[in-house]
C-alpha positions as CSV (number, residue, x, y, z in Angstrom):
1,M,0.0,0.0,0.0
2,V,1.3,3.4,-0.9
3,C,1.1,6.1,1.8
4,F,1.3,9.8,1.1
5,A,2.3,12.6,3.4
6,F,2.1,16.3,2.6
7,A,5.1,18.5,3.2
8,P,5.0,22.3,3.1
9,G,6.5,23.9,0.1
10,A,7.1,27.4,-0.9
11,A,4.4,30.0,-0.5
12,A,2.0,30.2,-3.5
13,Q,2.5,33.1,-5.9
14,P,0.1,36.1,-5.7
15,I,-2.7,36.1,-8.2
16,L,-2.2,39.0,-10.5
17,I,-5.2,41.1,-11.2
18,D,-3.5,44.0,-13.0
19,N,0.0,45.3,-13.4
20,F,-1.0,48.0,-15.9
21,S,1.7,46.9,-18.4
22,A,-0.6,46.8,-21.5
23,A,-3.6,48.7,-22.9
24,N,-5.3,49.6,-26.1
25,G,-8.7,51.3,-25.5
26,S,-7.4,53.2,-22.4
27,L,-3.8,53.7,-23.6
28,F,-2.1,56.8,-22.1
29,P,-1.3,59.0,-23.9
30,P,-3.7,60.1,-25.1
31,G,-5.9,58.5,-22.4
32,V,-9.6,58.9,-21.9
33,A,-10.7,62.5,-21.4
34,Q,-14.0,63.5,-19.9
35,D,-14.6,67.3,-20.2
36,G,-17.6,68.6,-18.3
37,L,-20.2,66.5,-16.5
38,G,-20.7,62.9,-17.7
39,S,-18.8,59.7,-18.1
40,Q,-17.1,57.4,-20.6
41,V,-16.5,53.7,-20.7
42,V,-13.7,52.0,-22.7
43,Q,-12.3,48.5,-22.7
44,D,-8.9,46.9,-23.1
45,T,-9.1,43.5,-24.7
46,G,-6.5,40.8,-25.4
47,I,-4.0,42.4,-23.0
48,A,-1.3,40.8,-20.9
49,G,-0.9,41.7,-17.3
50,A,-4.6,41.8,-16.5
51,I,-6.7,38.9,-15.1
52,G,-8.9,37.5,-17.9
53,N,-6.8,39.5,-20.4
54,R,-9.5,42.2,-20.2
55,R,-10.0,45.5,-18.4
56,L,-13.1,47.8,-18.4
57,L,-12.5,51.5,-17.5
58,E,-15.1,54.0,-16.6
59,V,-14.2,57.7,-16.1
60,G,-16.7,60.3,-14.9
61,V,-17.1,63.9,-13.7
62,T,-19.7,64.6,-11.0
63,A,-19.0,68.3,-10.4
64,T,-17.0,71.0,-12.3
65,T,-16.8,74.5,-13.5
66,G,-17.3,75.0,-17.2
67,A,-15.6,72.5,-19.4
68,Q,-13.0,71.4,-16.9
69,G,-12.7,67.6,-16.6
70,V,-10.5,64.6,-15.9
71,L,-8.1,62.5,-17.9
72,A,-7.3,58.8,-17.2
73,G,-5.6,55.8,-18.7
74,V,-3.0,53.1,-18.6
75,A,0.7,54.1,-19.3
76,P,2.5,50.9,-20.2
77,I,5.8,52.7,-20.4
78,I,5.8,53.1,-16.6
79,S,3.3,50.3,-15.8
80,N,0.9,52.7,-14.0
81,F,-2.7,53.7,-14.2
82,I,-3.0,57.6,-14.2
83,Y,-5.8,59.8,-13.2
84,A,-5.6,63.6,-13.3
85,A,-8.3,66.2,-12.7
86,D,-8.5,69.8,-13.5
87,D,-8.7,72.4,-10.7
88,T,-12.4,72.5,-10.4
89,A,-13.3,69.0,-11.6
90,N,-14.5,66.4,-9.1
91,G,-14.5,62.9,-10.6
92,Y,-14.1,59.2,-10.2
93,F,-12.9,56.1,-12.1
94,N,-13.8,52.5,-12.0
95,L,-11.9,49.4,-13.0
96,T,-13.8,46.2,-13.7
97,Y,-12.5,42.7,-14.4
98,G,-14.7,39.9,-15.7
99,Q,-16.9,42.3,-17.7
100,S,-16.9,43.6,-21.2
101,L,-19.0,46.2,-23.1
102,G,-21.1,43.4,-24.4
103,G,-21.8,41.7,-21.0
104,P,-20.2,39.4,-18.4
105,T,-17.0,37.6,-19.2
106,P,-16.7,35.5,-16.0
107,L,-13.2,35.1,-14.5
108,N,-14.0,31.7,-12.8
109,T,-10.9,32.2,-10.6
110,D,-10.2,30.5,-7.3
111,F,-8.9,32.9,-4.6
112,S,-9.3,30.5,-1.7
113,G,-5.5,30.1,-1.3
114,T,-5.1,33.8,-0.5
115,Q,-6.2,36.2,2.2
116,G,-7.3,39.2,0.2
117,I,-6.7,41.7,-2.6
118,A,-4.3,44.6,-2.3
119,V,-4.4,47.8,-4.4
120,L,-1.0,49.6,-4.5
121,A,-1.2,53.3,-5.1
122,S,2.2,54.6,-6.2
123,F,1.1,58.3,-5.8
124,A,-1.7,60.4,-4.5
125,D,-1.5,64.1,-3.9
126,A,-2.9,66.1,-1.0
127,A,-5.9,67.2,-3.2
128,A,-7.0,63.6,-3.6
129,I,-7.6,63.0,0.1
130,P,-9.8,61.9,1.5
131,Y,-10.9,59.4,-1.1
132,T,-12.7,56.1,-1.0
133,V,-11.9,52.8,-2.7
134,R,-14.8,50.3,-3.0
135,L,-14.3,46.7,-4.0
136,T,-17.3,44.6,-5.2
137,I,-16.8,40.8,-5.6
138,T,-19.3,38.7,-7.5
139,D,-19.1,34.9,-7.4
140,G,-20.1,32.3,-9.9
141,F,-23.3,31.6,-8.1
142,G,-24.6,35.2,-8.4
143,A,-23.8,36.4,-4.9
144,S,-22.2,39.8,-4.6
145,Q,-20.8,41.9,-1.8
146,S,-19.0,45.2,-1.4
147,F,-16.5,46.7,1.1
148,T,-15.3,50.3,1.2
149,Q,-12.0,51.7,2.4
150,M,-11.6,55.4,3.4
151,I,-8.1,56.7,2.6
152,A,-7.0,59.8,4.6
153,V,-3.3,60.0,3.8
154,A,-1.5,61.1,0.7
155,G,1.5,59.4,-1.0
156,P,2.2,55.8,-1.8
157,L,-0.1,53.3,-0.1
158,Q,-1.2,49.7,-0.1
159,I,-4.9,49.4,0.3
160,D,-5.9,45.9,1.5
161,F,-9.3,44.2,1.2
162,P,-9.2,41.0,3.3
163,F,-11.7,38.3,2.2
164,T,-13.0,38.1,5.7
165,N,-14.9,41.3,4.8
166,F,-16.8,39.3,2.1
167,P,-18.5,36.4,3.9
168,L,-21.4,36.3,1.5
169,V,-19.5,35.4,-1.6
170,N,-17.7,32.2,-2.5
171,I,-14.1,33.2,-3.2
172,S,-13.2,29.8,-4.6
173,N,-15.2,30.8,-7.7
174,V,-15.0,34.5,-8.4
175,S,-16.6,35.7,-11.6
176,R,-16.1,39.5,-11.4
177,L,-14.1,42.2,-9.6
178,R,-15.0,45.9,-9.6
179,F,-12.9,48.7,-8.0
180,E,-14.5,52.1,-7.6
181,F,-12.3,55.2,-6.8
182,D,-14.1,58.3,-5.7
183,V,-11.5,61.0,-5.4
184,N,-11.7,64.7,-4.5
185,T,-11.5,67.8,-6.6
186,A,-8.3,68.4,-8.6
187,A,-7.0,65.0,-7.5
188,D,-4.0,63.3,-9.1
189,I,-3.5,59.6,-8.3
190,R,-1.6,56.7,-9.8
191,L,-2.0,52.9,-9.4
192,E,0.9,50.5,-9.8
193,L,-0.5,47.1,-9.1
194,I,-3.5,45.1,-8.0
195,E,-2.9,41.5,-6.8
196,T,-3.7,39.1,-4.0
197,F,-1.9,39.0,-0.7
198,G,-1.4,36.5,2.2
199,E,-0.7,33.5,-0.1
200,Q,-0.8,30.2,1.9
201,Q,1.9,27.5,1.7
202,V,1.3,24.8,-0.8
203,F,1.2,21.3,0.6
204,T,2.1,18.8,-2.0
205,P,3.1,15.1,-2.0
206,T,6.8,14.7,-2.5
207,P,8.6,11.8,-4.1
208,S,10.1,10.9,-0.8
209,I,6.7,9.7,0.3
210,T,7.2,6.5,-1.7
211,R,10.0,5.6,0.7
212,T,7.7,5.3,3.6
213,P,6.3,1.9,2.7
214,T,9.9,0.6,2.3
215,R,10.7,1.5,5.9
216,T,7.6,-0.2,7.2
217,H,9.0,-3.5,5.8
218,T,12.3,-3.1,7.7
219,P,10.9,-3.9,11.1
220,T,9.5,-7.2,9.7
221,H,12.9,-8.4,8.7
222,T,14.8,-7.0,11.7
223,P,13.0,-8.8,14.4
224,T,13.1,-12.1,12.5
225,R,16.9,-12.1,12.2
226,T,17.5,-10.8,15.7
227,N,15.3,-13.3,17.6
228,T,16.2,-16.4,15.6
229,S,20.0,-16.1,15.7
230,T,20.9,-14.4,18.9
231,P,18.8,-16.4,21.4
232,T,19.8,-19.8,19.9
233,R,23.5,-19.2,20.0
234,T,23.7,-17.5,23.3
235,P,22.0,-20.0,25.6
236,T,23.8,-23.0,24.0
237,A,27.3,-21.6,24.4
238,T,27.0,-20.0,27.8
239,P,25.6,-22.9,29.8
240,S,28.2,-25.4,28.5
241,N,31.2,-23.2,29.5
242,T,29.8,-21.9,32.8
243,P,29.6,-25.2,34.7
244,T,33.3,-25.7,34.2
245,L,33.9,-23.0,36.8
246,T,32.6,-25.4,39.5
247,R,35.9,-27.3,39.3
248,T,37.7,-24.5,41.0
249,P,35.7,-24.6,44.2
250,T,35.9,-28.4,44.2
251,N,39.7,-28.5,44.3
252,T,40.3,-25.6,46.6
253,P,38.2,-26.5,49.6
254,S,39.3,-30.2,49.7
255,S,43.0,-29.5,49.8
256,T,43.3,-26.3,51.8
257,P,41.2,-27.1,54.8
258,T,42.6,-30.7,55.2
259,R,46.3,-29.7,55.3
260,T,46.0,-26.7,57.5
261,P,44.2,-28.0,60.5
262,T,46.1,-31.4,60.6
263,N,49.7,-30.0,60.8
264,T,49.2,-26.9,62.8
265,P,47.4,-28.2,65.9
266,S,49.5,-31.4,66.4
267,Q,52.9,-29.8,66.5
268,T,52.2,-26.7,68.4
269,P,50.6,-28.0,71.5
270,T,53.3,-30.8,72.0
271,R,56.3,-28.4,72.0
272,T,54.8,-25.9,74.2
273,P,54.3,-28.1,77.3
274,T,57.9,-29.4,77.0
275,N,59.5,-26.0,77.3
276,T,57.4,-24.8,80.1
277,G,59.2,-27.1,82.5
278,T,62.0,-24.5,82.7
279,P,60.3,-22.5,85.4
280,T,60.7,-25.5,87.7
281,N,64.4,-25.3,87.7
282,T,64.4,-21.5,88.2
283,P,62.9,-21.6,91.8
284,T,65.3,-24.3,92.9
285,N,68.4,-22.2,92.1
286,T,67.0,-19.2,93.9
């Protein structure tokens, strides 16, 4: 039986949504200009660097003086999206993925291996703040949910949208993403990148897993060899040689005790009384 274990590998790569490296309908320059109140919608099709190879851009002006307006578009030469407004123009721009001028073009993308989507603003001037960024996610089952971030600081910034803020949609099957930027009067802002963040480690079976069954057979052979050879030889050899040691106690006690008591007591007492007769002569001379 083959057993598999899963070992952690390198972290998964972010899912690219747009790096603004290509454009046709929104190419800057000249970009998309909206002078005065109103809006325009253009699309970029068959482009690299955008999820689904398609981007839908909407640019609008909600308040202005005279014919002043806004200009927006993608500048591949610097891989940035650029938005610039005249002094009195208050506008917005929207970026949609999974949608065309003719209708939905579902992404059918699984984002479940990530924690959210990040928008990287490479520049935002003081006139742009405060501005809001709203992300709407639509899944393949028709559910849709939005979340809005309020931005109160100028300059470069990463704007995160954790998927925990979208509990009603199934992020394992996302069909459309829509980013809406509502900026202030006379704002200048640039975007550098939109991609996922918090990629999880990929757990995959490795070739070393096939070695596990081989190791499970090793204990079967090891006990058989150890128990069969070692116990049989050890008891047979040890008992045969060990009893030979009993010859030493047999010879030692029989000779040593017999000779020692026999010679010592018989000689010593006999000589001692013979010499003790000397004191009898000593008193006679006195």
